[in-house]
N, C-alpha and C positions, 0 to 999 in steps of 0.2 A: 383352429379346428375344434368343433364342439366335442365334448367327451360323450361316451355312451349314455343314453338316457335310461337310467335304471332305478329301481327301488329295491328295498331290502325286505326280505321275509326272514324271520328268526324264530328259533326255538330256545327257550330258556328253562332251566331246571332249578327249583328252589327247595330248600329244606323247610318243611312246615313249622318246625319248632323254633328255628333261629332266624328264619327269613334269609339265610345265606344263599347266595347264588352259587350253584354247584357246577353247572355246565351251560354252555351257550354255543349255538351255531347259527350262522346266517348265510343266505344265498341271495343273489341279485335277480330281480325280475325286470324284464324289459317293458318300456312304455312304447306305445304306438301313437303316432300323430298324423292320421290320414288326411286331415284338412285343418284349416285355420281354426284354432280354438277347440279342436277335438282332442281328447285324451282317452286312450283305451288301454286295456290290458287283456291278455289271453287267459281266460279262466282255467284252461287245462294246464298252462304253465304254472299258474298259482298253485293248483292242486299237486302237480308233480313236484314242485319246490317244497311243499309241505312234507310229502313223503320223504324227499331227500333230507330235509332238516331233521325229521324224526329219526331216520335211520342213522345219520351221522351223530346225533345227540346220544342215541343209545350206545353207539360204538365208544364215544367219549366216556360215557358212564362206566362201561365195562373196563376201560383203561384205568378208571379211578377206583375200580373194585366195588362199584355200587351196583347191586342187583336190580335190573329193570323191573323185576316183579314187585319192588317196593314202590313203584309209581302208583299213586292213589287216585289222581285226578288230572284231567287236561282242561285247561281253559283256553279259549280262543278270544283274541282281541283284534279288532279290525277297523279299517276305514269304514265309517258308518254309512255314508250315502252312496258309495260306489255300487252300481246296479248290474245284476246278472239275471239272464233268463235262459233256462235250459229245458231240454226234452226229458221228461221223466221215464220214457220208455227206452231211450237209447243211452241216457246219461250224458249226452253231448250238449255243450253250450250252443245256443242258437244265434249268438252274436257275441262279439267281444264285450267285456265288462266296460261300462261307461263310468269313468272315474269322477269323483266328487268335484274336481276343478273344471270339468268339461263345460264349454259354453254353447254347444250346438243348440240347446233348448231355448235360447232367448226368444226366438220367434214363437215357440210353443207357449212360453210364458205370456208374451204380448197378446197372443190369440185368446188365451184363457182369461186374461185381464178384461178383455172386451165383453165378456159374459158376466162380469161382476159389476154391480151398481157402483158408480163412482170410480171404477178401476181401482178398488181398494186392495192393495197387496196383502193387507193383514186381515182379510175376510175370515180366515179360519183360526185366527190367533187364539181364541179362547177354547178351541178344541185341540189344536195341535201345538200351540206355542210358537208357530213358525210363520214367516212371511212367504208369499209366493215368490219363488226364486229358482234360478237354474241349479242351485246348490243341492236341492233335496230330491229324493228318489222318484217321487210321483211323476214329475215332469220328464225325467229320463225314461221312465217306463212308458209314459204316454208317447214320447218320441219314437221309441222302439215299435210300439203298436201301430203308429202312423206310417212308419217308413221301412219296416222290415217284413216283407211278405211271409217269410218262413215263420216268424213269430206269430203273425196273425193267424196263419193256418194251424199252428200248434195250439193256440188258444181255442180256436173253433173246434178242434178235434179233442180237446181235453187233455193235451199232452204237456202243456207249458207249466213251468214252475218259475216263480219270481223270488228273488231274495237279494239281500246285501251279501257281501263276501262271506260272512259267518255262516249264513244259511247254505250257500253253495258248498262250503267246506264240510260242514257238519253232515249234510245229506250224503255227500260223496264218501266221507270217512266212516259213516255208520252203516254203509251197505249200498248206497246209491240205488240202482234199479232193483236191487234185492232187499227191499225194505228199509232203505235209507230214511232217516228222520228229517222231515221238512219243518224246520222251526227257526225261530230267532228269539232274541230276548227283548225286553221292554225298551232298553236304551237304543238299540238299533231300530226297532219299530218306530220309535218316537222321532226318527229322522226321515221318515218317508213322506210325511204330509198326508198320510192315509189313516193315522192312528190317533184315537182319542186318548189323550194322556190322563184323563180323569177316570173314564170307564175301563181303561186299559184293554181296549178292544179295537179291532178295525172298525172304522166308521162308515156305515153304509152310504150316508149322504155324500161324504167326500169321495168315496169310490165311484159313486154315480156322477159326481161333478167331473172327475178326471176320466170317467168311462173306463174304469179298471175292473175287470171281473174278479170278485172276491175269492173265487175258488183257486186262483193261482198264488194267493198270498200264503206265507208260512204261518204255522201256529205260533202264538206268542207265549213265551215262558218267562219266568223270573230270571234274574241274573245269576242266581246261585241255587241250582238244583240239578239233578242228574237227568240229562237228555237221552243218553244212550252210551254205547261202548265203541271203542276203536276196533274195527274188525281185523286189521292186519296183525295186531299184537294181542288181541283178546284181553286187553287190560284197560283200565282207566275209564273214568266217567267223564262225559263232556259237559261243558258249561261255556257261556260266552258273555262278553261285555264289550260295548263299544270302546274304542281306544281312549278317547278323552275321559270317559266315565271311569275306565280302569285306572287312568292316571290319578283321578280324584281319590279313588279308593287307595291306590298305592301311596299317595301322599297323606293318607289317613285323615282326610277331611270329612269326618263323620258328624261334625256339629254344625248347627246353623251359623252361617256367616264365614265359615272357613272356605278358602278359595285356593286354587292353583292355576298356574299359567304354563302351558306346554309350548315350547319353541321347537317346531319342526319345519316342514315345508311351509305350513301356515302357522298360525299362533292361536291358541284356544284357551280362553280364560273362563273357568267354571267356578261358580260360587254356590255352595250347598245352601238351600233355603228350607231344608227340613221336609216335613210332610205337607207343607203348604206350597202350592204352585204360585209363584209371583210373576205377574205379567208386566213386562217392561213398558215404560213410556218413553224410553230413550234409545230405542234401536237394538236392544238385545233380544235373544230368543229364550223361550222357556222350554226346558227339556227334562226328561226323567233322568235323575242322577244314577239311581240303581234301585233294585228291589231284591233284597237278599233272602229269597225263599218264597215258596208258593204261598204261604200263609202270612208272609211279612208285608208291611206296608211299603208303598212306593215312596221314595224320597225324590225331591225335585231340585233343579239347579237353574240359575240364570247363566247364560253363556254368551260370551262375545267371541265371534269367529272372525279371524283375519286370514285372507286367502294366501298372501305372500309374506313370509317372514324369512326363514332360512334360505328359501329359494332365491332371494335377492342377492345373497352372497355368491351362490352358484352362478347366477346371471353375470355378475361382475367378473367372475373367473372365466366362464366359458364363452360368453358373448362378447364382452369388451376386452377380455384378455389382459386385464390390469394386474392379475396375480396368477400364479401357477397352482396354488392351493388355497383352500378356504382359510387355513391358518395364516397365510401370507396377507389376506385381507385384514385380519386382526392386527397384524404387524404394521401394515400401511397406516391404518387408523391411529394406532398408538404413537406413531412417529410425529403426527401433527397435533393430536388431541383436540381437534376442532374441525368443523365443516367449513369454517370461514364464510358463513352466511349462505352456504349451499344447502338446499333442501331437496330430498328425493322422496317422491310418492310412488311406490312400486305397485301401481294398480294394474298389473299385467292382465288380470282377469276381472276387471271392475273392482269395486269396493264392496266388501261384506259389511259386517257390523262396524259402526252403528248406522251406516248410510244406506246399505243395500242398493247401490247404484251401479248397475251393470254397464252403463255407458262410459264410466270413467276409464282412463288409460294412464299408464305411467308417465311421469314427468320428472325432470331434474331442473330446478330453477335457482335463481340467485347466483348464476355463474359470472365470474369476472376473469380478466386475463391472468389473475393470480391463482385461480382455481387449478388444482392438479389432481392426479389420481388418488393421492392420499386423502384429500378433502372429500372426494366422492365416496371413497371407502368408508370414511367416518360418517358421512351423511346416510349411507345405506344402513349402517348399524343403528344410527339414531332413528331412522325411519321405523325400524322394528319396535323400538322403545316408545316412539310417539304413538304408533298404532295401539300398543298396549295401554298407553295412558288414556287414549280416547275411550277404549272399552271399559277400563277401570273407572274412569269418571262417570260413565253411564251406569255402571254397576253400583257405585256409591250412591248415586241419586236414586236409583230404584230401591236399593236396600235400606237407605236412610242412615246407615252406620258405616262410615269409611273404614276400609281395611287398614290395619295398623302395620301389616307386613305382607309381602307377597311370596308365596311358596312357588318355586319354579322347577321345571324339569324339561327334558328333551335335549336333543343333540347340540343345539346352539348354546346351551348353558355352560359348555366347556370354554366358551369365549369370555374371558374375564373382563375385557374392555366392555363388551356388551352388557354384562351383568352390572358393572359399576355404572355405566350409562343409564341402565334401567332404574337403578336406585336413585340416581341424580334427578332423572326426569319425573319419577313418581313422588319424590321427596319422602319415601318410606324405605325401610330395609327390605332387601331381597334375600331370600333364604333358599339355598340349593342343597338338596340331600347328597350325601357322598355316594350312595348307591345309584348308578345311572339308569338301571332298567325299571323305572317306576311304573310304567304302563304294564309291563309284563308282571311285575310284582302284584299289582292290583288284580289282574286276572287270576293269578295264582291264589291270592287271598280269598276271592269269591268262590273259586273252585274248591278250595280246601275247607271252606265253611259250609258247603252244601250239606243238607240232610242226607245221611247215608254215607258221607265221607267224614266230615266233622273232625278234621285234624288241624284246623286253623281257627282260632277264636278271634272274632272281630270286636269283642268287648274292649273298650278303650284301655282298661287296666291291664289287659293281657297282651297288648301290642308292644313289640320290642321298640326301644328308643332308637332313633336314627341320628347318626352324626351328620352335621350340616356345616356348610360354609356360608358366612353371612357378609353381605355387602351393605354398607351404610352410606347415606347421602353425603356427598363431599362438596356440593355447590350450594349457594344460597337459593331459597325458593324464588326470589325475584328473577334471577337469571333463568331458572327452569321455566317459569311462566312466560318470559319473553320469547324463548326459543320455541316453546309450545305454540304460542300465538302465531308465530311466523309459519310453523308447520301447518296450522289450520288454514292459513291463507293459501298455502301451496295446494292443499287438498281441494279447495274450492276451484283452483285453476285446472285441476285434473278432470273435472266432470264434464259430461256432455260431448265426449269425443266420438262415440260410436253409436250406431243404431242398426238393428237387424235388417232394416229396410235399405241401408246404404249399400254401395257397390262393394263387391268382394275384393280383397287384396290378394287373391290367389290362394294357393295351398300352403303358403309358408306360415306355419303355426306360430303364434306367440309363445307357445309352450315348447316348440320343437328343440330349442336350445336351453330348456329349463329342467334339468334333472331334479327329480324329487326324492333322491335317495336318503335325505335326512329323515324322511317320514316313514315309519314302519307300516307297510301296507297291511300286513296281517301277521300276528305272532301266535305261535303255538306255545303255550305255557304248560310245562309238565311239573307236577307237584309231587314231592316225595313225602310220604307219611313218616313223620319223625320217629314214631315208635318202632318203625321197621328198620331204621338205619343202625340201631345199636346191635342187632343180631345178624 
């Protein structure tokens, strides 16, 4: 029996002076899977869960004898591409949020490709940094406009508002129908495929191509400035930062060439390229890393996005039933220490970077009569590491300077077998911070550094040192290369399985037994001004 399909929303409180985590609360949010490949969430449930998290966190702070009046700023960090449309006159969502992993827009992508000379998926690469894909918000919004009559009418009547989850939350929490602020930050805007990452504005030509009315788009702000105030508590300033960008900040990757990899439902490797946007020739995307103030410059990053990482462990547990817990999968893999020639390509939702191949599907190959569940468990963990190797290789080629070590974070990094495997397959050290809430920390740092708040310095000399656990390679490079070459062969076998024009396999979603609870859907980060704690 599959477990409940839920994700987590959390609130985390930090001390601005010491970066100490003071309080934390999280709640579960349900996923909905109405058809094959469709993944949705209820925006009202997300909002109500935020209220619950804030209330419970404040209660916990009172128990710790911390006055909530000391809260100086709130940062929001969220899934970046998940798409919401709501009615600004009623405050009601007009459809469920379409989640980043959702595949329903493949036919929309193929229809749009026919309008592009040579069906070039990277036609907007030098404006947006992104390929045309089901992943990004513009095609999700186009699908909603094509298929939901209520949204079409709301657009015609001037009632519709579009945003990623951060926009929906900030609008609702700052007043909603009574003057709520409709905004987003540059990192979230850069994931829509409608935003020019150089001019830092919505692009009229792209909006025309996707036939998206610009009046429904949120205002775009920097990642570190005051947007508004939380109406329920009459405290705190708002700021937002996309989740992977927040993790980059939380890992303190402020210099050119510094990179981090976050292991959640998916896997996301970002490398800071400074104030220069670097365009990949090897399947990566270019994105805005952060912009720390209205008058501060934008910094850019190369990103490699993997759709399925931690979710493959949940799939082994819930779909195949080879383990009762995720920790047991680690134990099974450790008992054999090898996949015995078995390779697992978890292309449950196609392949993202560096292939951008939606037709791929998951395969397990190299099976023999000797293969057992332990080998499959090991192959699943190895698959996460091989996918990271692919995007790291692409990043090294694009940047020209290979990474000497990889900084990591996310729920999967608690798996020591995985972390050692990752170091072995990359042939470089893997470094894991002891503080687990790196994404929340990054959002708190940006919120605390905002002009008008200014309780957190982002100057490198002022940042607190972080204790880390380090994993060194333990196999020779030749063995690593051999295993990697076999993995690449398996990847080629996974491609070309599906087409949007093929017959439907019914309503049994490839995601419906794929819980994504490793991945934090949206976090509210509450920051305490250190100078207020002493009194």
